[in-house]
N, C-alpha and C positions, 0 to 999 in steps of 0.2 A: 824219813830220810832215805830209806831204801827205795821208796816210790820215786823220789826225785832223781836218784841215780838211774833207775830204769827208764824214766822219761828222757834223761840225757842221752842214754844209749840209743834209744829209739830215734831221737832227733838226729844224732850223729850218723846213724845208719841211713836215715832218710836223705841226709845231705850227701853222703857218699854215693848213694844210689842215683840221686839226681845228677851228681857230677859224672858218674860212670855213664849214664844215659847220654848226657850232653857230649862227653868225649867220644862215645860210639857214633853219635850223630855227626860230629865234626869229621871223624875219620871216614865215615861213609860218604859225606859230601865231598871231601878232598879226593877220595877214590873215584867218585863219579865224575868230578871235574877233570881228573887226570885221564880217565878213560875217554872222555869227550874230546879233550884237546889232542889226544894221540891219534885220532882218526884223521886221514888225509884224503883230499879230493883232487882228482886229476881232471884238468880242463884241456881239451885238445882244440886248437884253433886251426882251421883249414882255410887257406886263401887260394882261390882259383883264378889264375890269370888267363883271360880269354885269348884264343889264338888270333893273331893279327897277320894277315897275308893279303895285301892289296896292291894292285898295279894301277898307277895313274899315268895318263897320257896327256901331254899338253897340246896335242893335235886332234884329240877326240874326247867328247863328253861321255859317250856311252860305250867306249871300247871298240867301236868300229870306225873304219875310215876307207875312203875310196882313193885309189891310186890312179892317176890320169897321166898318160904319156902320149906323145905324138911323134910320128915320122913326117917330116916336112913334105908338103906337096900342095897341089892346087886346092884341095878341099880343106886343108888345115889353115890356109891363108885367109879363106873366107871367114866372115864373122859367124861363129857358131854359138847360138844362144845357150844351148844346154851346157857348154863348157866355159863360157865367158865368166860365169859367177865364181868359178874355182880357178881362175887364171894363176893365182899364186901357188897352187898345188900342182900345176902342170909342169912337165919337163920334157925336153927333147930326148927321144930314144936314140941312143948310139951305142955301138959296141964299147964296152969298158966304162960306161958312164955309171955314176953313183948319185942317187938323189936322196937327200935327207928329208924324212917325213917330220921329224921333231924329236922330243925327248920323252923317255919313259922313266918313272920313278917307282921304286919298289919299297913298300913298307912291310917289314916282316920282323916278328919276334921269335921265329923258329930257328933253333940251332941246326936243324936238319935241312936236307935239300928240298927244293921245290922246282916245278917246271913251268915255264912260260910257253904257252902254245898259241900260235897264230894261225887261224884257219883262213884259207884262201878259197874264194868262190870259184876261181878258175884253175884250181890245182897248182898254184905257183907259177902261173903264166899271165901275161898281159894279152888281152884279146880285143879285137875290134868289134864293132857293133854287130857284125854277122855271127860272131862267136865261133868262127871257123878254127878248128884245132890245127889245121895245116899252116895257118899264118900266125899261130900263137908264139909269143916271145917269152921264153923261160927267164926267170930272174932269181936272185938270192936275196935273203933278208938278213940285215945286220942288226945286232942288238949289242951296243957297246963294242967290245973287241971281238965278240963271237959272231960267226956267220953260219947261216943254215940254208940248205937247199930243201925244197919242199918234198915231203914223202907222204904219200896217202892224202894229198891235198892240204897238208899243214906243215908249218915250220915249227921246230921244237928247240928250246933252249933249257939247259939245266943250270941252276944256281944254288947256293947254299949260304947259310949264315944270316945273322940279324942285320937289318938295314933300316934306316929312318930317313926323315926329310933332310938330315944333315949330310947324307951320302950324296956323292956326285951323281947327277942323272945320267942315264944311258942314252946315247944317240941311237935313233932308229932310222935306218936307211935301206933302200933297195939298190941292188947292184945288178947290172945287165952284163954278163960275160961276153955275149955276142948276139947279134941280130940275125936271124935266119934270112937267107936271100928271098924266101917266099913272102916275107912281110912287106905289104904294100904301104904306101903313104896313108895316113889317117890317124884317128885317135884310138888309143888302146887303154883299157881299164882293167882293174881288178878290185874286189871288195875284200878287206881284211877285217877279221874279228880277233881281238886279243883277250886272252884269259890266263889266269895263274892258279895253280893248285899245288898242295903239298904232295910229296912223293910217298 
């Protein structure tokens, strides 16, 4: 009888021990899960928008164009093969005349300012075939409502803000304030190269 009581006590103690171990295991598992779920991970997403600053001209494919004007005279009346191909881009040179070259469109996502520089092969003048500076005809360049005189052989314009294809194009034209009396009849030309860059 005493032996049966002792065996019952041992079995009871074993059950309690097993239950205690299981309880400890459950608590440890819960603590481990709690510790794992409490960890946080930070993910940083960086998007880089490339700079867009482009100048498009409807009168030039490569950013350069030739300006051709003439002062009427005997030699301009004769058929001139070298200029006949560009008859639509020729204009008669007179004091106060303005000749439209075409349209410029600016594509920009810059909120800051940028510069449009137009380089002149003749330093902002129209010259005849001899290239004589004495007979050169100075002119100004217009871009939209802005007008510029050449300095250091270039015309400069400053603009700012974003623009797209939905913005109105800017008219590009040359204006001749006055024709020097030394300018003889004949053809006068200049080569222009357009560029745009952020300030």
